[in-house]
Structure formats: structure tokens, C-alpha cells
C-alpha distance (Angstrom), angle and dihedral (degrees) to the residues before:
residue distance angle dihedral
X1 . . .
X2 3.80 . .
X3 3.80 92.1 .
X4 3.79 91.3 50.7
X5 3.80 91.5 53.5
X6 3.82 90.3 47.7
X7 3.80 90.3 50.5
X8 3.82 91.7 51.0
X9 3.82 91.1 49.0
X10 3.82 90.2 46.8
X11 3.80 91.0 50.3
X12 3.80 92.5 51.7
X13 3.80 90.3 48.1
X14 3.81 94.4 47.2
X15 3.79 95.2 45.2
X16 3.81 90.7 46.0
X17 3.78 91.6 50.0
X18 3.78 94.0 46.3
X19 3.80 91.4 46.3
X20 3.81 90.2 53.4
X21 3.82 89.6 56.7
X22 3.84 89.6 44.0
X23 3.82 90.1 51.2
X24 3.83 91.3 52.1
X25 3.81 96.2 42.4
X26 3.81 102.0 35.1
X27 3.79 107.1 20.9
X28 3.80 97.8 43.3
X29 3.80 93.9 -118.1
X30 3.77 121.4 158.4
X31 3.78 120.5 -76.5
X32 3.80 84.9 -116.4
X33 3.80 87.2 78.7
X34 3.80 86.5 75.4
X35 3.78 93.4 67.4
X36 3.81 97.4 65.7
X37 3.80 87.9 36.3
X38 3.82 90.5 61.2
X39 3.80 92.2 45.1
X40 3.81 91.6 50.7
X41 3.80 92.9 48.1
X42 3.79 91.5 50.1
X43 3.80 89.0 49.4
X44 3.79 90.2 50.4
X45 3.80 92.1 52.8
X46 3.79 92.6 47.2
X47 3.79 93.0 48.0
X48 3.81 91.3 56.9
X49 3.81 89.3 57.3
X50 3.85 87.3 64.0
X51 3.81 95.2 61.5
X52 3.81 113.1 110.9
X53 3.79 99.6 -116.2
X54 3.79 133.5 123.6
X55 3.81 91.5 -144.9
X56 3.77 127.8 50.5
X57 3.79 91.9 -150.2
X58 3.80 92.0 57.6
X59 3.80 91.7 48.5
X60 3.81 90.8 49.7
X61 3.83 93.0 46.1
X62 3.80 92.9 53.0
X63 3.79 90.1 45.4
X64 3.79 90.4 57.1
X65 3.79 92.7 71.4
X66 3.79 91.8 48.9
X67 3.82 90.3 48.8
X68 3.81 91.9 53.4
X69 3.80 92.9 50.6
X70 3.81 91.7 45.9
X71 3.82 90.5 49.1
X72 3.81 89.4 55.2
X73 3.81 89.8 50.1
X74 3.82 88.2 50.5
X75 3.80 90.2 49.7
X76 3.80 88.9 57.4
X77 3.82 102.6 34.9
X78 3.81 100.6 39.3
X79 3.78 106.7 20.8
X80 3.81 95.4 37.3
X81 3.79 95.9 -129.4
X82 3.80 114.8 130.7
X83 3.84 111.4 -135.7
X84 3.78 112.0 -118.4
X85 3.79 126.8 -135.0
X86 3.78 91.9 -88.1
X87 3.79 91.3 53.6
X88 3.80 90.8 48.8
X89 3.81 94.3 45.3
X90 3.77 92.7 48.7
X91 3.82 91.0 46.5
X92 3.79 92.0 50.8
X93 3.80 91.6 50.3
X94 3.81 90.1 50.2
X95 3.82 91.9 49.2
X96 3.81 89.6 50.6
X97 3.80 89.8 51.8
X98 3.80 91.2 48.7
X99 3.82 90.7 50.4
X100 3.81 91.4 51.5
X101 3.81 91.2 50.6
X102 3.79 94.5 43.6
X103 3.80 100.7 39.5
X104 3.80 103.4 28.9
X105 3.79 116.4 118.5
X106 3.78 114.9 -99.0
X107 3.77 127.1 -152.0
X108 3.77 115.2 -142.7
């Protein structure tokens, strides 16, 4: 459960940081948007170090599914675009893959 909460917090931080850069580069927002963007991206990277995993690659792979689902939630909540059935189906498949990676039994 702890890893799932960390992944959710990391996704919020990463999406927030990336959106700050997007806002500056694509939405003509002030360069000052980059400051919180950098902070959020550093927070994202640090949060992933807290996941209980012996391998960084496995932690990052499992995180990918959570990131995709969180990005679709962002699409709807922040950008006002409702995900379609293909978005939701793809997100569900990604979350299932993340769960297998994160929760699958490990030998040794």
C-alpha cells in the first residue's frame, strides 16, 4: 500500500512539473512557471527512490502504469477533456501491468 501511495504522489509531482514546462513553452506562460516545474520534477524523482524495490528499473516500470492512469485523470480534471473508452481501456491495461510488476511474487 505504501508503494501505491508513493506512486500516486510521484505521478502528481511529475505531471505537475511537466505541465509547468508545457504551460511556459506551449501556453505562453511566464518563465517563472519553470521554477515550480523544476521543484515538482525533483520531488517526483526523489519520491521514486522511496518505493520498496531492489531494482530501480522495476520500480520505474511499475510506476509507468500509474503515470498513464494519472495522466488520463489530469486530462479530465485539469484540461477538461473526458477520456474516451480507448483511453480508459488502455489505462486499465497499464494499471494491470503495473500491479503484476509491483505485486508479483519474487524468488530470491
